[in-house]
C-alpha positions in Angstrom: -0.2 12.0 -30.6 -2.4 13.7 -33.0 -5.9 12.8 -32.2 -8.0 15.9 -33.2 -11.4 14.6 -34.9 -15.3 15.8 -35.7 -16.2 19.0 -33.8 -16.2 19.2 -30.0 -17.3 21.6 -27.1 -14.6 22.7 -25.9 -10.8 23.6 -27.2 -8.1 23.9 -24.3 -5.0 25.1 -24.4 -2.6 24.4 -21.7 -0.2 27.1 -20.0 3.4 27.1 -20.5 3.0 27.8 -24.2 2.0 31.2 -25.2 4.2 31.3 -28.3 2.4 28.0 -29.9 -0.7 26.9 -27.9 -3.1 29.9 -28.1 -2.1 30.1 -31.5 -2.7 26.5 -32.8 -6.0 26.9 -30.7 -7.7 29.7 -32.5 -7.1 28.5 -35.9 -8.9 25.6 -34.6 -11.5 27.4 -33.4 -11.5 29.4 -37.2 -11.7 25.9 -38.3 -14.9 25.3 -36.2 -13.7 22.4 -34.5 -15.3 24.0 -31.1 -17.6 26.9 -30.0 -15.9 28.0 -26.8 -11.9 27.9 -25.7 -11.1 27.6 -22.2 -8.1 29.2 -20.6 -6.8 28.8 -17.0 -5.9 31.5 -13.8 -2.6 31.2 -13.6 -0.6 32.4 -10.0 1.1 35.8 -9.9 4.2 37.4 -9.4 5.9 41.3 -9.0 6.2 41.5 -12.5 2.7 40.6 -13.2 1.1 42.6 -9.9 3.3 45.8 -11.3 1.6 45.6 -15.0 5.5 45.2 -16.3 3.9 42.2 -18.3 0.7 40.5 -18.9 -0.7 37.2 -16.6 -0.5 34.2 -19.0 -4.6 34.4 -19.3 -4.2 38.1 -20.3 -1.5 36.6 -22.9 -3.5 34.0 -24.0 -6.5 35.7 -24.5 -5.0 38.3 -25.7 -3.6 36.3 -28.6 -7.2 34.5 -29.0 -9.1 37.8 -29.9 -5.9 39.5 -32.1 -5.8 35.3 -34.3 -10.1 36.1 -34.8 -11.7 34.9 -31.6 -14.5 36.8 -30.2 -14.3 37.8 -26.7 -17.6 35.9 -26.4 -16.0 32.5 -27.2 -13.0 32.5 -24.3 -14.3 31.2 -21.1 -11.7 31.4 -18.3 -11.9 29.0 -16.2 -12.6 29.1 -12.1 -9.2 28.6 -9.6 -6.1 28.8 -10.1 -3.4 26.6 -11.7 0.2 25.7 -11.7 0.4 22.6 -13.7 -0.9 20.0 -16.2 -2.4 17.7 -13.4 -4.6 21.3 -11.6 -5.6 22.1 -15.5 -7.4 18.8 -15.9 -8.6 18.7 -12.3 -9.8 23.2 -13.0 -12.1 21.8 -16.2 -13.6 19.1 -14.9 -14.7 21.0 -11.6 -16.0 23.9 -14.3 -17.7 21.6 -16.4 -20.7 19.1 -15.9 -18.7 15.7 -15.5 -22.5 13.6 -16.0 -23.1 15.3 -19.8 -21.5 14.3 -22.4 -18.8 16.5 -23.9 -15.8 16.6 -25.8 -12.6 18.5 -25.6 -9.3 19.0 -28.0 -6.8 20.4 -25.5 -3.1 21.7 -26.7 -0.1 21.2 -26.2 3.2 20.8 -27.4 3.6 17.2 -28.9 5.9 15.9 -26.1 3.4 17.0 -24.0 0.2 15.5 -25.3 1.0 11.6 -23.9 1.4 13.0 -19.9 -1.3 16.1 -20.5 -3.4 12.8 -22.3 -2.7 11.4 -19.3 -3.9 13.1 -16.6 -7.0 14.7 -18.6 -8.3 10.8 -18.5 -7.3 10.3 -14.4 -9.4 13.4 -13.4 -12.8 12.8 -16.1 -12.8 8.8 -15.2 -15.7 7.4 -15.0 -17.5 10.4 -16.5 -18.8 11.1 -20.3 -15.7 13.3 -21.5 -13.7 12.3 -24.3 -10.0 13.6 -24.6 -8.5 14.7 -28.0 -5.2 15.8 -28.2 -3.8 18.8 -30.6 -0.5 19.3 -30.8 1.7 23.1 -31.2 4.4 21.9 -32.6 7.3 23.9 -32.2 8.4 26.5 -34.4 12.6 25.5 -33.8 12.3 22.0 -33.6 9.9 18.8 -33.9 9.7 14.9 -32.5 12.4 14.5 -35.9 15.5 16.5 -34.6 14.9 17.8 -30.9 18.3 16.8 -29.8 20.1 19.2 -32.4 18.5 22.1 -30.6 18.9 22.8 -27.0 15.3 24.2 -26.4 14.6 21.1 -28.2 16.7 18.5 -25.8 15.5 20.8 -22.9 12.2 20.1 -23.2 12.2 16.9 -24.1 14.1 16.1 -21.1 11.5 17.7 -19.4 9.2 15.6 -20.3 10.9 12.3 -19.5 11.5 13.8 -16.5 8.2 14.7 -15.3 5.9 11.5 -17.4 7.4 8.8 -14.8 6.9 11.9 -11.8 3.9 12.3 -12.1 2.3 8.3 -13.2 3.7 8.0 -9.4 2.6 11.1 -7.5 -0.8 10.6 -9.6 -1.4 6.9 -10.2 -4.1 6.2 -7.7 
């Protein structure tokens, strides 16, 4: 599901894919797809609190900046998020829904269907256009995912979460 189109207002790399999503977001920024990249505040743990590892927010920010996105073009969406639905709702609350806007959401190929559904649900009744930009995995893709343990886990995870989201958040 590859739906990047004409210029947008915001590039939104979703969490859970630091090895590819912020890199794709930076590439889209450099291609002038949008002037602003939105990143999220994630929960913390002991390793982050002790300074042993960066937070997801800091990791995304560092990758974006090292890839050429100026700090002035990076905006942290307020509110801690845990999952795709939280991310969609956080963006909804951060933007003015009455104003037309275009989002390009960056996520893994197998996650695009559920992410698009969550964002459309969050922005229902608004003038916000949501498009997807898949961040390709380094070791597998849609044609060979079953040949790699990581691919099998990623796709099975998504096949379990998609009906869960439909059942839990349908109404």
